[in-house]
N, C-alpha and C positions, 0 to 999 in steps of 0.2 A: 459557410462550412459548419459553424456551431449549431445553426438551426437544423441542418441536415442530421447531425449527430443526435440532437434532441428528438427529432422525428423518429429516428431509428430506435432510440431507447423507448419511446412511447409505443412503437409497434411491437417491440420485444415484450414490453409490459402487458400489452393487450393479449399477445399470444400466450404469455404465462398465465394470465387470468383465465383465458379460455381453456387452457390445459388443466389448470387446478380447479376449475369450476367456480371461480370467483366471478361474480357479476359486478361490473363497475357501475356504481351509482354516483352520478355527478351531484355533489352537494356543494353549491357555490359558496354557501355561508361558512362551511367548515373546511375549505381547501387550505392547505398549508403551502408554503413556498420553500423551495430548495435553496441551496447556498448561492445560486445565481439569480434568484428572484422569480424563477418559473413556478407556475402553479403545479402542485402535486395532488392528484385525486386521492381521497381516503382509501379506496381499494388498493391502489398502488402502494400507499404508505403502509397498509396492513401487510402486504406481501413482503415489503422490505423489512418490516419488523420481525415477521416470522423467519425470514432468512437469517437475520442477525442473531436471533435467539438460537436457531439451529447451529449456526457457526460457533456460537459461544458454548453451547452444550457439547458439541463435538470436540472443541478444544479442551474442555474440562475432562472429557473421557480420555483423550490422548495423554493428558497429564497424569492419569492414574487416580483421579478423584472419584471415579465411579467404582464402588466396591464390587459390583457384579462382573467387571471386566478384568479384575486383577488375577494374575497367575493363571491365565487360560493358555494351556499348552497341550498339544496333542502328543501323547506319549505312547510308546509300545504299539506301533502300527505294523501291520503286515501288508505289504504292497504287492499287488499282482501285476507283474510285467511279463506275462507269458503270451505266447503267440498262437498256440494250437489248442485243440481239445485236450490232448494229452497233458499239456502244461496247465490248462485250467483245472483238469481233474486233480493233478498233483497239488495245485494251490488249494483246492477245496478240501482234499484229504489232510493236507498240512494244517489248514485253518481249523478243521474239525478236531484234530488231535492237539492243537496248540493250547496250552494253558500258561499264560505268562507268569514267570516266577516273581515272587515278592522281592523287589530290589529298589534301591534309591536311584539307580541309573536309568536314564531314558534311552530307548533304542528304537530303531526302525528296522524291520526285516524286509528285504527285497527278494522276491522270487523271480528270477530271470530265466528266460528260455532262449537258447541260441540254436539256430538251424545248423545241422551237421550232416555231412554226407552219409549215405547208408540208411540203415533202419533206425529211426528214432532221432530225437534231438537231445541237446545237452541242457540239463536243468542245473541251475545255480542258485544257492541260497547265500545271501549276504546279510550280515548284521552291521549296521552303520558303515557300509561299504567294505567291510572286511569279509572276504569270501571264506565261508566255513564248510560248505558242502558243494560238491560238483559231481554229477553222475549222468550217464547216458540214460535216457528214458525211452521205454518202448510202449506200444499201445495196450499191453495187457494190464487190466485193471488191478489184479492182485499184486503185480510187480510195482505198479505206481503207488498202491497203498503201502507196501513194504518200504519203498523209498521215502515216502512222506513220513512214516513213523521213524525211520532212521534219521532223517533230517531234523525232525522235532527233537529227538534225543540229543543230537549234536548241538542244536541251537540252545537247548536248556543247559547243557554242560558248559557251553561257551559263556552264556550269561551268568551262570552260577560262579564260574571261575574267572570272570572278567577282571576283577580287582587283582587277583594273583597274576594273571597274564600281563596286565598293565605294569605291575611292579617288576616282573621279570624283564620286560622290555625296557624299563627305565633304570635297570640295575647298573652297577659299576662296570661290568664287563661289556655292556652295550653302549656305553658312552665313549666319546672321543671322536676323532676325525676319520678313523679307519685307515690312516696312513701309518705304516710301520716305522 
């Protein structure tokens, strides 16, 4: 059973060497032995050393020791979750007019489109999952452009007044269980 496992490990090592382009050169004078006394070719030993170095460097990066990976966060994204050409046009007009305000808060804007019966679909703009704009959209380009500009203004106002809105929601009159 142990011999079978050893053969499988050797086959995997040969496959690894062929994939990585390492050519195994048998040097009987410089072969080392593993913990069980089996011979380990130098090419395989080199692969193992490279793997251990990679694991060690990845572990250091995960611990935050690599200064290039610190504080990497995607902020202030505008996500397109539309379904039709009208929705994509709305997203494009919104994105063209959007200029993110200077704020310390990070936010993500989601532009959703929901099918609705009749002419046009329902477009929805959410900031951090809070709906701030909802309107029926029609195929007219001028109307879509006006709606996008209106949604941009509402989004800018919401973000500019976010701290004030947050304080109002956390005020004394909004606390409690809601039971009289």
